[in-house]
NUMIDO-449711 format. One record per residue (C-alpha): residue number from 0; x, y, z. Coordinates in Angstrom, 2 decimals. Layout:
<resi NUM; c1 X; c2 Y; c3 Z>
...
This chain:
<resi 0; c1 0.00; c2 0.00; c3 0.00>
<resi 1; c1 1.34; c2 3.43; c3 -0.95>
<resi 2; c1 1.58; c2 6.41; c3 1.36>
<resi 3; c1 -0.90; c2 9.26; c3 1.24>
<resi 4; c1 -1.28; c2 12.90; c3 2.17>
<resi 5; c1 -4.20; c2 13.75; c3 4.43>
<resi 6; c1 -5.50; c2 17.32; c3 4.18>
<resi 7; c1 -7.69; c2 18.62; c3 7.00>
<resi 8; c1 -8.95; c2 21.71; c3 8.79>
<resi 9; c1 -7.93; c2 21.86; c3 12.45>
<resi 10; c1 -10.06; c2 23.02; c3 15.39>
<resi 11; c1 -8.72; c2 26.56; c3 15.00>
<resi 12; c1 -9.83; c2 26.80; c3 11.37>
<resi 13; c1 -6.33; c2 26.42; c3 9.91>
<resi 14; c1 -5.48; c2 23.95; c3 7.15>
<resi 15; c1 -2.89; c2 21.24; c3 7.76>
<resi 16; c1 -1.59; c2 18.11; c3 6.12>
<resi 17; c1 0.13; c2 14.97; c3 7.25>
<resi 18; c1 1.95; c2 12.35; c3 5.23>
<resi 19; c1 1.14; c2 8.78; c3 6.18>
<resi 20; c1 3.14; c2 5.69; c3 5.27>
<resi 21; c1 1.50; c2 2.66; c3 3.71>
<resi 22; c1 1.07; c2 1.14; c3 7.18>
<resi 23; c1 -0.92; c2 4.19; c3 8.35>
<resi 24; c1 1.84; c2 5.70; c3 10.50>
<resi 25; c1 2.27; c2 9.48; c3 10.30>
<resi 26; c1 5.76; c2 10.20; c3 9.02>
<resi 27; c1 5.54; c2 13.96; c3 8.42>
<resi 28; c1 3.19; c2 16.83; c3 9.14>
<resi 29; c1 2.92; c2 20.33; c3 7.79>
<resi 30; c1 2.52; c2 23.65; c3 9.50>
<resi 31; c1 -0.80; c2 25.45; c3 9.88>
<resi 32; c1 -1.91; c2 27.32; c3 6.76>
<resi 33; c1 -4.52; c2 30.06; c3 6.53>
<resi 34; c1 -6.07; c2 28.61; c3 3.37>
<resi 35; c1 -6.65; c2 25.23; c3 1.80>
<resi 36; c1 -4.82; c2 26.39; c3 -1.34>
<resi 37; c1 -1.73; c2 27.21; c3 0.72>
<resi 38; c1 -1.79; c2 23.78; c3 2.35>
<resi 39; c1 -2.05; c2 22.17; c3 -1.09>
<resi 40; c1 0.97; c2 24.23; c3 -2.17>
<resi 41; c1 2.82; c2 22.88; c3 0.88>
<resi 42; c1 2.01; c2 19.32; c3 -0.18>
<resi 43; c1 3.20; c2 20.08; c3 -3.71>
<resi 44; c1 6.45; c2 21.48; c3 -2.33>
<resi 45; c1 7.11; c2 18.32; c3 -0.34>
<resi 46; c1 6.41; c2 16.20; c3 -3.42>
<resi 47; c1 8.80; c2 18.22; c3 -5.58>
<resi 48; c1 11.64; c2 18.67; c3 -3.10>
<resi 49; c1 11.74; c2 15.60; c3 -0.87>
<resi 50; c1 12.85; c2 13.05; c3 -3.45>
<resi 51; c1 16.20; c2 14.75; c3 -4.03>
<resi 52; c1 16.67; c2 16.22; c3 -0.56>
<resi 53; c1 20.08; c2 15.74; c3 1.00>
<resi 54; c1 20.37; c2 14.01; c3 4.38>
<resi 55; c1 22.41; c2 16.13; c3 6.78>
<resi 56; c1 23.28; c2 15.00; c3 10.30>
<resi 57; c1 23.22; c2 17.79; c3 12.87>
<resi 58; c1 23.96; c2 18.09; c3 16.54>
<resi 59; c1 21.13; c2 19.64; c3 18.53>
């Protein structure tokens, strides 16, 4: 089963998304957006940029 993006409106009226793995586990979540269109743009950005994103180890 493939992963999926879930788009939803939170209790505060902001739009959010989460990326779920094929097993249903949430593996990423987006920030709060004022509009549904902005949240969809956030999803599109993840789709375009994540595949080639570099892995960088940091010390926090």
